[in-house]
Steps between C-alpha positions, in 0.01 A plus 500: 500500500628845410378795706532868424688645791510863385434699181513861393552740212596859420393718210672787332384734226754518216605846382422397141151368590360183643558329833735226603409252769758291679359208697647240730387202709663267754378137469546231763532134431344349816602140415801370686542200264414627148642770280246681287610471134385693193303762696297758317399830668221718369483855641169679434485875556155569648323838512272619783189377316651146493569509128840411356705771337788273407677170553859382508663164549821341619644147480709339775687178422530388863387612846695297750315317773460712822620818331376848402546614143473860367392588149350788310498707191380809318204603293452822306157670460424759229333728755455495879494176700236529777596178676330421829647158564683204346342161449762223489428155347765227539500174303750223571597288197624210708669405830845355524722359771715732702811475281551851385798702607531877487824689423637783712398865436712785628581869455140585405402861466216699345638727230338823373354520150752620244246744351311599818734472798220569752346160411636147555631351173635155591631275768863398448713243680689176460399134479759253632517128450586385848421135433824298489379252235218647293526729196231759453366546145262789559356687801145639507490811720212697652465766765264748662586846620365641829443854616620632839184367673546145363236520226567339167529772232602286207693206371661338202669197352815431312743225400872431538562287181851381569659163567651513849727224620554466873644819662419715195284814506308723259355848513115518514246763404126503581 
């Protein structure tokens, strides 16, 4: 079973028109014995009258047993985005045994946008293969960003497509 632990969003009007919405969610795999594999997340943007103004989705390859997993993304609207709440729908493709291993992540930092430095542009850091015997072929990354009060204000996903033998590392960007 996957539970939604926390969700949130932020909107910003673009100077050239339209509105960008960044959304994020933290999901919890409550099973202690099964990983959730091939997980699909649907994020509906709901207005005050309970109608949808937009939808976005994310795919997660694996949510490890007994863990929390962040994910999120962005959606652009041609005008305003009067969002009252998010509606999160999670579908699990299948369950698998607890065999997944996660690489190390370090030196993470939120970097300003190149074009608009007052806004967050990306999350940078490093992925390290700290497993002494396994080689990593690709890393799927996702994160959420919090405000000072602990509210989720957005999120995103990214990939580190590099072959990493034991003790190797690669730069990441979300």
